[in-house]
DRENMARBA-365208 format. One record per residue: residue in three letters; y, x, z of N, C-alpha, C, O in turn. Coordinates in pm, whole numbers, padded with zeros to 5 digits, always signed. Atoms other than C-alpha are relative to their C-alpha. Last residue first. Layout:
N
alaYXZYXZYXZYXZ/...
//
This chain:
325
ile-00097-00065+00085-01908-00183+00612+00050-00096-00106+00134-00059-00188/ile-00133+00051-00035-02071-00387+00884+00105+00057-00092+00223+00025-00077/asn-00044+00089+00107-02429-00357+00768+00134-00061+00030+00156-00180+00008/leu-00144-00021+00009-02497-00061+00989+00057-00083-00114+00129-00032-00199/asn-00042+00049+00130-02841-00191+01082+00151+00010-00010+00223-00072+00047/val-00146+00000+00006-02955+00023+01369+00042-00040-00140+00047+00043-00230/phe-00046-00019+00138-03317-00072+01417+00151-00012-00007+00206-00119+00020/ser-00010-00143+00025-03432-00018+01774+00046+00030-00140+00060+00147-00178/ser-00115-00054-00071-03349-00378+01870+00016+00149-00024+00124+00204-00001/asn-00119-00003+00084-03581-00497+01595+00120+00060+00071+00216+00103+00006/asn-00109+00065-00072-03887-00403+01800+00130+00015-00079+00177+00126-00102/arg-00090+00055+00100-04146-00305+01546+00114-00075+00068+00168-00171+00012/ser-00063+00129-00032-04334-00076+01781+00093-00043-00110+00160+00040-00172/ser+00043+00101+00097-04546+00198+01624+00064-00134+00024+00038-00229-00050/pro+00080+00107-00059-04365+00476+01803-00029-00107-00103+00046-00125-00199/ala-00075+00123-00020-04244+00772+01595-00088-00107+00059-00204-00115+00019/asn-00013+00031-00142-04437+01092+01651+00073-00129+00028+00090-00166+00144/his+00133+00012-00059-04577+01160+01306+00007-00042+00146-00094-00080+00205/ser-00003-00039-00140-04245+01089+01133-00137-00022+00060-00189-00134+00058/ile+00134-00013-00057-04197+01069+00759+00011+00050+00143+00075+00152+00168/val+00024-00135-00048-03844+00951+00676-00138+00005+00063-00172-00080+00146/arg+00132-00015-00059-03751+00648+00472-00024+00146+00035-00001+00236-00047/thr+00043-00138+00009-03391+00551+00407-00135+00014+00068-00154-00039+00178/pro+00008-00074-00125-03353+00176+00369-00050+00142-00022-00140+00163-00104/ser+00136+00010-00050-03255+00062+00020-00010+00084+00124+00055+00188+00133/ala+00054-00115-00070-02890+00001-00052-00144-00027+00042-00175-00135+00091/glu+00092+00048-00101-02787-00245-00318-00067+00119+00066-00134+00198+00000/ser-00077+00064-00106-02475-00139-00509-00088-00055+00110-00037-00095+00214/ser+00018+00144-00007-02677+00107-00712+00080-00057+00114+00102+00009+00215/gln+00096+00041-00099-02539+00453-00767-00005-00151+00007+00093-00220-00023/gly+00135+00005+00051-02375+00545-01097-00103-00042+00103-00218-00067+00065/arg+00025+00072+00124-02045+00660-00963-00149+00005-00034-00217+00106-00018/ser-00049-00073+00117-02035+00769-00602-00039-00076-00123-00118-00170-00116/ser-00118-00078-00036-02066+00613-00259+00053+00082-00114+00158+00145-00101/gly-00051-00056+00123-02292+00341-00392+00124+00080+00027+00233+00041-00014/ser+00032-00140+00024-02401+00110-00114+00058+00044-00133+00102-00038-00213/his-00088-00049+00107-02221-00214-00040-00026+00147-00029+00068+00226-00031/ala-00034+00100+00102-02407-00266+00288+00093+00064-00101+00158+00164-00073/phe-00141+00030+00021-02552+00032+00470+00014-00111-00103-00062-00118-00200/glu-00027+00070+00123-02896+00073+00618+00146-00036-00011+00206-00086+00085/leu-00122+00077-00004-02995+00327+00877+00031-00059-00134+00018+00008-00237/gly-00121-00056-00060-03349+00440+00865+00118-00093-00006+00104-00214-00022/lys-00115+00057+00069-03687+00283+00813+00127+00044+00070+00142+00027+00191/met-00109+00054-00082-03954+00511+00945+00114-00050-00087+00164+00022-00174/val-00117+00000+00087-04286+00572+00777+00112-00072+00073+00095-00186+00116/gln-00084+00118-00007-04548+00660+01034+00116+00016-00095+00178+00122-00101/gly-00056+00016-00134-04833+00904+00990+00074-00131+00009+00014-00237-00010/asn-00036-00129-00056-04940+01044+00656+00059-00012+00140+00112+00087+00192/ser+00118-00084+00000-05127+00735+00535+00026+00136+00062-00067+00201+00108/ser+00006-00081+00121-04832+00522+00636-00123+00089+00010-00167+00121+00121/pro+00108-00096+00018-04790+00241+00888+00012+00074-00132+00062+00020-00231/glu+00109+00067+00065-04449+00079+00942-00106+00104-00033-00072+00220-00055/thr+00100-00082+00068-04168+00172+01169-00103-00085-00067-00121-00203-00034/ala+00122+00077+00014-03847+00009+01286-00098+00079-00085-00058+00138-00185/ala-00017+00117+00084-03596+00280+01365-00131-00075-00003-00232-00027+00048/leu+00108+00096-00016-03533+00574+01594+00026-00117-00091+00141-00155-00112/ser-00025+00131-00060-03303+00842+01465-00126-00079+00018-00226-00058-00051/phe+00010-00013-00144-03338+01218+01413+00012-00135+00070+00023-00140+00193/pro+00122-00067-00039-03413+01216+01040-00020+00008+00151-00132+00032+00196/val+00123+00077+00016-03144+00946+00992-00125+00074+00044-00208+00013+00112/ser+00048+00058-00124-02851+01139+01140-00137-00064-00013-00213-00067+00084/val+00030-00103-00099-02770+01381+00859-00071-00060+00120-00158+00004+00180/glu+00102-00086+00057-02793+01126+00579-00041+00109+00097-00156+00154+00097/asn+00128+00069-00007-02603+00878+00794-00112+00089-00051-00220+00091+00008/met+00050-00015-00137-02315+01120+00844-00137-00063+00015-00221-00013+00090/ala+00033-00142-00013-02273+01137+00467-00053+00030+00140-00148+00107+00156/arg+00133-00019+00060-02294+00760+00459-00042+00146+00006-00161+00176+00020/leu+00101+00054-00090-02007+00736+00706-00140+00017-00056-00235+00042+00019/thr+00015-00088-00115-01791+00970+00500-00110-00048+00093-00190+00031+00142/thr+00056-00126+00049-01847+00774+00179-00025+00096+00116-00131+00157+00124/arg+00146+00009+00005-01794+00445+00360-00065+00128-00048-00177+00158-00009/ser+00059-00093-00095-01438+00547+00445-00152-00004-00003-00217+00075+00066/asn+00007-00135+00057-01311+00382+00127-00064+00101+00093-00111+00205+00048/leu+00090-00003+00115-01396+00032+00247-00017+00142-00052-00129+00185-00082/ser+00135+00026-00048-01246+00072+00594-00101+00001-00114-00216+00043-00096/ala+00048-00122-00065-00937+00236+00446-00143-00019+00050-00224+00074+00044/leu+00042-00093+00104-00898-00060+00211-00050+00132+00059-00141+00193+00004/phe+00112+00058+00074-00892-00306+00501-00053+00097-00105-00174+00121-00112/cys+00116-00013-00086-00668-00087+00717-00126-00054-00068-00234+00003-00053/asn+00035-00141-00007-00423-00053+00428-00121+00024+00090-00207+00106+00058/ser+00059-00043+00127-00425-00424+00353-00044+00145+00005-00150+00180-00047/tyr+00131+00061+00022-00373-00524+00715-00067+00055-00126-00183+00095-00123/met+00094-00058-00097-00091-00282+00792-00141-00053-00024-00239+00021-00015/arg+00051-00125+00056+00090-00382+00472-00100+00067+00094-00189+00140+00049/thr+00101+00034+00101+00125-00736+00603-00065+00125-00057-00185+00127-00084/ser+00126+00044-00061+00300-00607+00916-00110-00029-00103-00225+00008-00082/ile+00098-00107-00009+00572-00406+00740-00139-00052+00035-00239+00003-00010/ala+00014-00061+00133+00803-00682+00616-00106+00108-00002-00164+00137-00106/phe+00080+00090+00083+00738-00868+00941-00023+00059-00138-00131+00044-00195/met+00140-00024-00037+00866-00567+01132-00093-00090-00078-00205-00051-00111/gly+00039-00130+00053+01197-00589+00945-00145+00032+00031-00215+00089-00054/leu+00013+00020+00144+01217-00960+01019-00040+00131-00069-00120+00132-00162/trp+00129+00062+00024+01148-00899+01388-00025-00020-00149-00139-00016-00194/ile+00102-00100-00028+01438-00656+01395-00139-00056-00027-00224+00010-00086/phe+00106+00009+00100+01662-00908+01222-00110+00104+00023-00182+00140-00070/asn+00027-00121+00077+01905-00972+01509-00117-00022-00095-00188-00122-00086/gly-00087-00013+00116+02060-01296+01635-00021+00127-00078+00060+00159-00165/ser-00133+00047-00040+01914-01281+01983+00098+00021-00116+00205+00080-00099/asn-00103-00005+00103+01542-01252+01909+00131-00059+00049+00135-00171+00100/ser-00123-00052-00063+01338-01206+02228+00117+00008-00098+00220+00067-00066/val-00027+00080-00119+01060-01432+02098+00132+00043+00066+00209-00040+00114/tyr-00046+00132+00042+01079-01272+01754+00037-00087+00120+00137-00158+00117/cys-00137-00012+00055+01065-00919+01891+00055-00135-00043+00174-00162-00029/ala-00091-00026-00113+00765-01007+02109+00144+00010-00049+00236-00041+00016/leu-00015+00124-00075+00585-01164+01811+00098+00018+00115+00181-00069+00140/thr-00083+00087+00083+00648-00853+01601+00027-00132+00072+00139-00184+00071/ala-00138-00051-00011+00512-00634+01881+00097-00087-00080+00209-00112-00037/met-00051+00035-00133+00201-00850+01904+00144+00045+00018+00226-00025+00077/gly-00025+00144+00000+00151-00823+01527+00054-00048+00134+00142-00133+00140/phe-00124+00020+00072+00189-00445+01546+00036-00149-00005+00153-00185+00005/leu-00111-00044-00084-00074-00426+01818+00134-00024-00069+00232-00064-00004/thr-00007+00084-00120-00323-00633+01621+00122+00035+00084+00200-00053+00122/pro-00061+00130+00035-00248-00467+01285+00015-00090+00122+00112-00165+00132/pro-00140-00011+00044-00304-00123+01447+00062-00133-00042+00173-00164+00002/met-00099+00010-00107-00621-00235+01637+00144+00014-00048+00231-00057+00005/arg-00028+00138-00037-00840-00312+01338+00105-00015+00110+00171-00118+00119/thr-00034+00084+00115-00893+00005+01135+00036-00143+00038+00075-00221-00049/glu-00109-00057+00081-00878+00256+01420+00045-00091-00113+00162-00093-00148/ile-00126+00008-00075-01084+00042+01659+00117+00046-00086+00223-00016-00086/ser-00033+00142-00018-01365-00015+01410+00133-00017+00072+00214-00102+00035/trp-00047+00051+00129-01362+00352+01304+00042-00146+00012+00142-00187-00046/gly-00135-00051+00019-01391+00462+01667+00063-00052-00128+00181-00085-00131/ile-00083+00065-00101-01690+00235+01713+00145+00045-00013+00237-00037-00011/leu-00025+00137+00044-01837+00351+01383+00087-00076+00100+00173-00156+00061/lys-00096-00008+00111-01802+00716+01484+00038-00139-00049+00154-00165-00079/asp-00130-00029-00062-01973+00639+01814+00109+00009-00106+00222-00037-00085/val-00045+00126-00058-02256+00478+01616+00136+00018+00067+00223-00068+00057/leu-00043+00086+00110-02285+00791+01404+00053-00132+00053+00153-00184+00004/ala-00123-00058+00053-02293+01016+01711+00055-00084-00114+00176-00101-00126/lys-00111+00048-00083-02545+00780+01869+00133+00056-00050+00237-00009-00039/thr-00050+00124+00060-02775+00856+01576+00116-00057+00080+00201-00126+00025/arg-00064-00035+00127-02814+01215+01694+00059-00123-00068+00166-00116-00128/ala-00132-00061-00021-02872+01100+02053+00070+00031-00131+00191+00013-00142/phe+00002-00137-00046-03158+00867+01959+00143+00056+00008+00238-00003-00043/val+00018-00103+00103-03108+00492+01926-00002+00137+00064+00038+00154+00179/his+00136+00005+00054-03146+00179+02140-00025+00106-00107-00118+00092-00185/ser+00098-00034-00104-02846+00213+02373-00142+00004-00051-00233+00038+00025/arg-00005-00143-00031-02603+00227+02080-00107+00042+00100-00155+00155+00095/arg+00099-00073+00080-02705-00115+01952-00009+00147+00040-00113+00211+00020/ala+00132+00056-00031-02523-00298+02234-00110+00074-00077-00218+00097-00023/leu+00041-00054-00129-02223-00066+02198-00138-00051+00040-00216+00022+00101/leu+00040-00139+00020-02207-00154+01829-00044+00065+00131-00140+00142+00132/met+00126-00004+00073-02208-00526+01899-00050+00142-00020-00169+00168-00008/val+00107+00046-00089-01941-00493+02169-00135+00006-00071-00234+00050-00012/val+00026-00104-00100-01715-00283+01944-00116-00039+00091-00202+00043+00120/phe+00060-00118+00063-01740-00521+01650-00040+00104+00104-00151+00156+00101/ala+00135+00036+00044-01677-00831+01862-00071+00119-00063-00188+00143-00033/val+00089+00000-00117-01382-00669+02040-00143-00032-00042-00237+00029+00010/thr+00015-00137-00049-01212-00589+01708-00099+00007+00116-00190+00090+00116/ile+00081-00075+00096-01274-00934+01558-00027+00142+00050-00139+00190+00043/thr+00137+00053-00006-01145-01114+01868-00093+00079-00092-00204+00114-00052/leu+00060-00053-00123-00836-00891+01885-00145-00046+00014-00230+00031+00058/asp+00022-00144+00017-00751-00964+01523-00069+00060+00122-00161+00141+00109/asn+00109-00018+00095-00797-01338+01576-00034+00147-00018-00151+00185-00017/ile+00124+00039-00069-00582-01343+01889-00120+00023-00091-00224+00072-00047/ser+00030-00104-00097-00308-01150+01708-00130-00029+00074-00211+00061+00096/ser+00040-00120+00072-00315-01387+01410-00040+00112+00095-00141+00179+00073/val+00136+00022+00051-00311-01695+01631-00051+00124-00072-00168+00160-00058/ser+00091+00005-00114-00006-01566+01817-00145-00013-00046-00232+00061-00001/trp+00028-00135-00049+00180-01460+01503-00098+00000+00117-00177+00094+00130/tyr+00032-00090+00111+00166-01793+01317-00039+00139+00050-00143+00192+00010/ile+00142+00019+00032+00158-02006+01632-00044+00101-00105-00153+00157-00095/leu+00075-00046-00117+00490-01860+01747-00150-00015-00024-00228+00073+00011/phe+00000-00146+00006+00629-01901+01397-00077+00059+00118-00147+00160+00104/leu+00091-00042+00106+00523-02263+01397-00008+00151-00011-00115+00207-00033/trp+00135-00008-00055+00685-02320+01737-00101+00043-00105-00206+00099-00072/arg+00018-00129-00065+01022-02238+01580-00143+00017+00052-00198+00127+00047/trp+00100-00081+00072+00993-02535+01345-00026+00134+00067-00115+00207+00024/lys+00108+00086+00047+01169-02811+01543-00111+00080-00065-00227+00039-00062/pro+00106+00007-00102+01370-02547+01723-00118-00088-00041-00228-00073+00010/asp+00001+00131-00064+01560-02500+01393-00114-00005+00102-00228+00023+00066/tyr+00085+00103+00059+01565-02133+01317+00007-00127+00082+00020-00125+00205/thr+00014+00108-00099+01861-01934+01445-00081-00113-00061-00025-00215-00101/ala-00006-00052-00136+01871-01594+01271-00022-00107+00107-00062-00075+00219/val+00092-00111-00025+01751-01703+00928-00003+00038+00148-00110+00049+00207/pro-00064-00128-00032+01916-02045+00913-00103+00108+00033-00206+00081+00094/ile+00024-00034-00139+01702-02319+00752+00065+00135+00029+00038+00231-00043/pro-00072-00113-00060+01804-02493+00426-00031+00017+00149-00015-00076+00228/arg-00133+00046-00040+01530-02728+00292+00069+00115+00074-00001+00199+00131/leu-00057+00051+00125+01242-02577+00099+00134-00067+00027+00216-00084-00063/ala-00115-00083+00042+01189-02383+00422+00057-00044-00134+00157+00011-00179/ala-00117+00036-00081+00969-02662+00559+00124+00074-00045+00235+00022-00036/val-00043+00133+00042+00724-02615+00271+00126-00041+00076+00220-00098+00019/phe-00049-00009+00138+00700-02240+00332+00054-00135-00047+00161-00141-00108/ile-00130-00069-00005+00672-02283+00709+00061+00006-00139+00181-00014-00156/thr-00095+00096-00056+00394-02539+00656+00140+00060+00007+00239-00007-00023/leu-00027+00099+00104+00206-02302+00425+00104-00101+00049+00192-00141-00027/ala-00081-00065+00103+00235-02019+00678+00038-00098-00111+00151-00097-00160/ala-00134-00019-00056+00112-02247+00958+00093+00063-00103+00209+00023-00116/leu-00063+00132-00001-00183-02358+00744+00141+00009+00055+00232-00058+00005/gln-00039+00028+00137-00269-01994+00677+00070-00135-00011+00165-00150-00088/arg-00109-00091+00037-00266-01916+01048+00050-00029-00141+00171-00033-00165/val-00119+00047-00071-00474-02225+01131+00120+00086-00038+00230+00035-00059/phe-00044+00123+00067-00727-02128+00862+00128-00053+00065+00220-00097-00004/ser-00060-00040+00128-00749-01774+00998+00053-00121-00075+00159-00115-00137/leu-00131-00058-00030-00805-01911+01349+00071+00043-00128+00193+00028-00140/thr-00086+00111-00042-01087-02130+01219+00142+00049+00030+00240-00013-00011/trp-00039+00074+00121-01240-01838+01030+00092-00117+00034+00184-00148-00042/ser-00095-00081+00077-01236-01630+01348+00049-00074-00125+00168-00074-00154/val-00125-00004-00076-01398-01901+01559+00107+00075-00078+00221+00031-00088/ile-00059+00134+00013-01661-01957+01289+00133-00007+00075+00229-00065+00025/pro-00061+00019+00133-01724-01581+01266+00066-00138-00016+00173-00148-00076/ile-00126-00074+00010-01771-01562+01647+00063-00013-00139+00184-00036-00147/gln-00098+00046-00098-02032-01837+01666+00135+00069-00016+00237+00003-00033/leu-00119+00063+00059-02212-01770+01338+00109-00035+00100+00219-00074+00060/lys-00040+00114-00081-02485-01525+01438+00134-00051-00050+00218+00026-00096/lys+00077+00117+00044-02669-01287+01206+00028-00123+00088-00055-00213+00097/ser+00063+00065-00116-02515-01003+01411-00093-00114-00038-00177-00155+00042/phe+00050-00096-00096-02423-00757+01134-00079-00068+00112-00183-00018+00153/lys+00104-00080+00063-02387-00995+00843-00064+00097+00100-00182+00129+00089/tyr+00118+00084+00023-02199-01242+01063-00114+00081-00060-00229+00065-00018/ile+00058+00026-00132-01962-00975+01190-00127-00084-00016-00228-00060+00050/arg+00077-00118-00036-01909-00863+00829-00063-00016+00137-00174+00033+00161/phe+00126+00007+00074-01807-01221+00744-00087+00121+00031-00210+00109+00040/ala+00083+00099-00071-01545-01207+01019-00135-00015-00069-00237-00032-00002/phe+00053-00065-00120-01415-00884+00864-00085-00097+00081-00185-00056+00141/phe+00097-00104+00037-01382-01052+00523-00063+00063+00125-00185+00075+00134/val+00123+00070+00039-01213-01364+00662-00110+00101-00035-00226+00081+00000/gln+00063+00051-00122-00957-01145+00838-00130-00073-00030-00228-00059+00045/val+00054-00114-00076-00881-00951+00521-00072-00049+00125-00182-00002+00155/ser+00114-00052+00075-00842-01267+00311-00067+00115+00075-00189+00124+00080/thr+00112+00091-00024-00618-01419+00579-00126+00048-00072-00236+00038-00018/val+00048-00023-00136-00391-01114+00564-00121-00087+00030-00220-00040+00087/ala+00064-00132-00007-00357-01127+00185-00061+00024+00138-00174+00071+00149/ile+00122+00007+00082-00290-01502+00182-00075+00132+00007-00198+00134+00021/ser+00103+00066-00079-00047-01462+00472-00130-00013-00078-00238-00006-00019/gly+00053-00096-00096+00154-01209+00276-00111-00060+00083-00208+00008+00117/leu+00082-00096+00074+00189-01454-00010-00061+00104+00093-00176+00143+00078/leu+00118+00068+00052+00310-01733+00222-00093+00097-00071-00214+00096-00047/met+00085+00032-00113+00546-01509+00420-00129-00067-00046-00236-00039+00007/ser+00067-00124-00041+00686-01362+00100-00093-00025+00118-00199+00037+00128/thr+00108-00025+00097+00757-01713-00026-00076+00127+00037-00198+00133+00022/glu+00112+00087-00037+00951-01785+00294-00118+00020-00096-00234+00011-00056/leu+00046-00040-00132+01174-01484+00230-00121-00082+00042-00221-00027+00088/ser+00097-00109+00014+01198-01548-00145-00054+00046+00135-00164+00100+00142/lys+00133+00057+00016+01362-01883-00074-00107+00108-00012-00224+00085+00020/pro+00044+00003+00141+01664-01696+00057-00142-00054-00010-00225-00028+00077/ala+00071-00120+00046+01744-01795+00416-00031-00011-00149-00051-00121-00200/pro+00133+00025+00058+02005-02059+00493-00062+00129-00056+00005+00210-00119/gly+00017+00127+00070+02297-01930+00702-00141-00017-00053-00233+00048-00004/leu+00042+00098-00099+02315-01658+00963-00019-00138-00061-00049-00235+00009/leu+00128-00045-00054+02324-01389+00697-00056-00098+00103-00177-00105+00124/arg+00109+00063+00075+02594-01590+00523-00137+00043+00051-00237-00025+00027/glu+00032+00128-00063+02840-01490+00797-00114-00072-00071-00181-00158-00013/pro+00108-00014-00099+02818-01134+00668-00037-00132+00067-00148-00146+00118/asn+00005+00130-00069+03022-01226+00359-00112+00002+00104-00214-00066+00086/gly-00135+00037-00045+03136-00895+00207+00005-00133+00070+00113-00176+00113/tyr-00084-00114-00038+02813-00859+00014+00142-00047+00036+00205-00124-00037/asp-00083+00041-00114+02611-01181+00015+00093+00111+00046+00142+00108+00159/leu-00051+00135+00026+02466-01132-00336+00094-00047+00112+00192-00116+00086/ile-00079+00007+00124+02437-00757-00287+00062-00138-00019+00183-00151-00032/thr-00090-00114+00016+02307-00667+00063+00091-00008-00122+00198+00053-00123/phe-00077-00034-00119+02142-00984+00186+00109+00103-00028+00221+00091+00021/ala-00087+00113-00032+02034-01117-00154+00089+00032+00120+00208-00002+00122/tyr-00105+00003+00102+01900-00777-00259+00100-00113+00030+00221-00096+00015/leu-00092-00109-00032+01705-00754+00069+00117+00004-00099+00231+00029-00059/thr-00073+00041-00120+01554-01095+00002+00101+00106+00041+00214+00074+00077/his-00102+00096+00043+01463-00987-00352+00083-00047+00120+00205-00065+00108/gly-00103-00075+00072+01285-00681-00214+00112-00091-00046+00230-00055-00039/ile-00084-00060-00104+01102-00899+00040+00109+00087-00064+00217+00103-00007/cys-00081+00100-00071+00984-01116-00249+00088+00062+00107+00205+00026+00119/ile-00108+00047+00087+00868-00834-00477+00093-00094+00076+00215-00087+00062/thr-00094-00110+00019+00668-00672-00198+00120-00042-00085+00234-00010-00053/his-00074-00015-00125+00501-01000-00099+00107+00108-00014+00219+00091+00034/gly-00093+00113-00009+00401-01061-00460+00087+00007+00124+00206-00021+00119/leu-00100-00020+00106+00250-00712-00482+00104-00112+00004+00224-00085-00001/glu-00095-00102-00047+00076-00755-00146+00110+00024-00103+00226+00042-00067/gly-00077+00064-00106-00086-01078-00264+00105+00094+00056+00218+00053+00085/phe-00099+00085+00068-00183-00895-00584+00083-00079+00102+00201-00104+00080/trp-00102-00084+00064-00350-00621-00376+00108-00086-00068+00227-00057-00054/val-00084-00063-00102-00532-00861-00143+00113+00079-00065+00228+00070-00022/val-00080+00106-00062-00659-01074-00431+00095+00059+00104+00212+00023+00110/ala-00105+00037+00095-00773-00762-00620+00092-00107+00059+00214-00100+00043/val-00095-00110+00001-00964-00633-00316+00117-00032-00093+00233-00005-00061/leu-00075+00008-00125-01128-00975-00282+00105+00111+00007+00219+00086+00049/thr-00098+00108+00014-01226-00970-00649+00086-00012+00125+00206-00035+00117/lys-00104-00049+00090-01392-00632-00607+00110-00104-00018+00228-00072-00024/leu-00081-00094-00077-01580-00767-00305+00112+00057-00086+00224+00074-00038/gln-00077+00074-00100-01701-01072-00498+00092+00094+00079+00207+00061+00106/arg-00117+00058+00066-01802-00863-00799+00088-00074+00101+00211-00075+00088/ser+00016+00137+00051-02035-00662-00579+00130-00051-00062+00239-00007-00026/asp-00011+00104-00103-01982-00289-00549-00010-00138-00063+00007-00154-00184/asp+00118+00085-00005-02108-00075-00835+00003-00099+00115-00097-00166+00142/pro+00007+00088+00117-01776+00084-00931-00117-00099+00005-00117-00198-00068/phe+00108+00098-00020-01728+00221-00578-00008-00097-00117+00015-00217-00099/arg+00110-00053-00081-01529+00544-00601-00117-00095+00011-00231-00052+00028/ser+00055-00121+00060-01289+00461-00883-00127+00046+00071-00220+00095+00007/tyr+00062+00036+00128-01227+00100-00780-00060+00122-00069-00156+00108-00146/tyr+00113+00090-00018-01172+00209-00419-00070-00031-00133-00191-00016-00144/ile+00114-00078-00049-00956+00508-00503-00123-00088+00015-00234-00047-00019/tyr+00047-00082+00113-00727+00288-00712-00122+00083+00041-00219+00093-00035/ala+00068+00092+00091-00701+00036-00426-00056+00075-00121-00168+00048-00165/gln+00132+00031-00056-00624+00319-00186-00079-00096-00088-00200-00083-00101/thr+00084-00119+00012-00344+00444-00409-00141-00026+00053-00240+00015-00008/thr+00035-00013+00142-00200+00094-00440-00090+00120-00022-00186+00112-00099/thr+00095+00107+00032-00209+00046-00062-00048+00012-00144-00168+00001-00171/val+00128-00042-00058-00041+00384-00006-00108-00103-00032-00222-00067-00062/gly+00048-00111+00082+00235+00285-00249-00133+00051+00050-00221+00085-00029/phe+00059+00063+00119+00261-00045-00062-00048+00106-00098-00149+00086-00167/leu+00138+00037-00030+00307+00161+00255-00066-00072-00117-00188-00063-00135/met+00078-00124-00010+00620+00323+00109-00148-00032+00024-00235+00027-00039/tyr+00017-00048+00137+00754-00017+00006-00081+00130-00003-00165+00150-00090/ser+00099+00086+00065+00694-00149+00358-00028+00045-00143-00143+00045-00187/ile+00131-00043-00051+00878+00146+00508-00111-00080-00066-00217-00027-00099/leu+00026-00135+00052+01176+00071+00283-00136+00052+00046-00211+00109-00033/val+00037+00013+00141+01157-00303+00362-00033+00137-00059-00130+00149-00134/gly+00132+00060+00010+01152-00242+00738-00048-00009-00144-00164+00018-00172/ile+00095-00102-00042+01447-00004+00718-00143-00053-00012-00233+00018-00058/gln+00007-00099+00108+01640-00263+00518-00099+00111+00035-00175+00155-00051/tyr+00083+00054+00108+01559-00538+00769-00017+00102-00112-00125+00113-00169/ala+00138+00013-00048+01686-00335+01063-00092-00050-00111-00203+00000-00127/gly+00059-00132-00018+02001-00230+00877-00145-00006+00042-00229+00065-00013/ile+00034-00056+00132+02083-00580+00754-00070+00135+00014-00166+00163-00058/thr+00027+00108+00096+02064-00722+01107-00044+00059-00135-00163+00078-00160/ser+00114+00080-00047+02047-00479+01401-00033-00117-00093-00129-00190-00068/his+00114-00086-00035+02264-00213+01237-00123-00082+00039-00235-00049-00001/pro+00081-00033+00118+02500-00452+01057-00124+00082+00033-00221+00080-00043/asn+00052-00135-00022+02623-00603+01387-00090+00037-00117-00204-00009-00122/phe+00097-00045+00099+02842-00907+01321-00038+00145+00027+00048+00233+00033/thr-00029-00133+00052+03008-01042+01633-00109+00044-00095-00228+00037-00063/pro+00101-00100-00028+02963-01415+01675+00036+00133-00066+00081+00138-00181/thr+00079-00030+00119+03295-01604+01649-00102+00109+00032-00065+00213+00087/ser-00005-00139+00042+03420-01738+01979-00092+00023-00119-00201-00033-00126/glu+00128-00066+00011+03472-02110+02014+00019+00143-00052+00099+00169-00141/met+00014-00061+00131+03814-02232+02127-00129+00082-00007-00150+00170+00077/
//
């Protein structure tokens, strides 16, 4: 006689409900950051503004879907816990697809910043390929879920897709983070001490805005692999997408602080020089997407500082191009 699985509301409905509540709170933070972005940077390029909108609407759709899934678990299936192990609500798979669109957009953006900073395509191409594989996995999961698939015990035929989905995403995030840090460390050795403080700030900023989604994605993958009929991984999935959008918007909105540091650091920094009647004119740190306040142009011009002692060398390695923002 087969034993009936014991229903544990704490590790199933409870875990997912906590994840959804935290996710809703983070969506409020995402919305606030999006508002700050459009208010603070009205002169950014249309492409970047559109990307922010795509991320926000993807998050909105994801939020609605995970809320509907929670409603199905707690209201529609009330008093029938055995249904939790049955076919998943279609909104669950839809949330995965919409969340993946937002996450992929963020990863593509950061990979593009690597290209703008290094002028090399090797790492961006690897990152874009991994993003494409992740999005393809999400689309396949969505299509496969059009037929009934149990939530807690996915068909082994499709389980490998979930492993690819989170594994590829974590590898991509780690690749982007390491690439940024390595490039900044390489530039750090070619600037004065005052400018090193700004580069150090950028290194910390790169880690702070890219490592949280990476670590959280790895934790979600670990929970899914060790899944034994609980929804802990599902609750973490509800949160993970919000980690990307918030880190993405935080990186955009932090440009005001970084530019303020730039204004202080430039007079003490080394940069490519060009002749001037009063000595040497020094090109300072350059930021992409300029315009930290209303009315400023979205195209940044290099800061120029008169220096009588600056070397006349035009070695590009001494030019700290902070075009990663």
